[in-house]
N, C-alpha and C positions, 0 to 999 in steps of 0.2 A: 855311787856316781857312775853314770854311764857315759863313756867317752865315745862320740860318734865320728871323730876326726880321723885323719886329717881331711879337711875339706878341700875340694879341688880349687884351683885358682879361678878368680873372677876375671874373665877375659871377654871384653865386649865383641860382639859380632860386627865386623867391619862394614857390612852393608847397612846394618841398623844405625851404626854411628854416622855414616854418611847421610842417611835419610834424616836422622834427628838433627844433624848439623844444618842441613839445608832448610829444614822446616823451622828451626828456631831462629835462624838468621832472618827469616821473613817476619818474625814476630817481635824480636827484641833488638835493641841497639847493639851494635858489635861490641861495645865496651862492657856490656852486661853479660856477655858469654865468655867464659874462661875455661881453657883446657888446662887440666891439672896434670902434674907428673904422676906416673904410677907410684903407688905407695903400698906398703905391706900392712895388711889388716886381715882379720878373719871375718868371713861372712858366709852364711849358708847359701847365698845366691849362686855360688859356684856349683852346687849340686843341680840346680835348675839348668844351668848352662851346659851340663853334660847331656841334657835331653832335648833342649830347645835353643834356637838362636835367641840371644838375650842382649839387652842393653842396660847397663847399670850406670845411672847418672846421679849426680849430687845437686841438691838445691841449696843455694846459699841462703842462710837465714840470720846472719849477723847484721847488726846495725849498731855500731859503737856509739853513735850520737844518742841513741835511745837506751843504751845499756844492755843491748843484746850482743853476745859475742864470746861467752865462755865456751870452752871446748866441749865436745860431746863427752858423755859418760862423766860429767862433772856435776856436783850437786847444785852449782850455780847456773847450769845450762838453761837457757830460755831462748826461744826462737821469736823473731819479729813476726807476728801473725800476718803481716801484710805479704810475707813471702809466699804464703799459701796461694794467693791469687796468681802469682807468677808460675807457681808449680802447676796449677790447674790449666793455665793458658798453655804452658809447655806441653803438658800431657795431651791436651786436646789437639794441639797443633801436630804433635807426633802421630796421633791416631788418624787424623785426617790425611796426613802425608802417607801413612802406611796403607790405608785403604785406597788411596788414589794412585798408588804406584803399581803399574801393570806388571812389573817384574816380580812382585811378591805374591 
């Protein structure tokens, strides 16, 4: 076993958070956007963040009415495939805002 940890903390770049927040508010209804509390988990994204400004965001994929909602890393996990459309919209909206921002 090769242990490569500990991994650095995943901490979003505040400028990118603001940019994403503004971009997503133009695309989605306010009630569809949720800010979550910080949580403890392990992710290699922290390594990228030591070299580049980054933004780590989560895409909600649960839909209890259709039976999607088991936690991650669970054998019953399944994502509502319709969430991918929202993920694509969000990503493209962020990219547009990123390239339109004269400060970046």
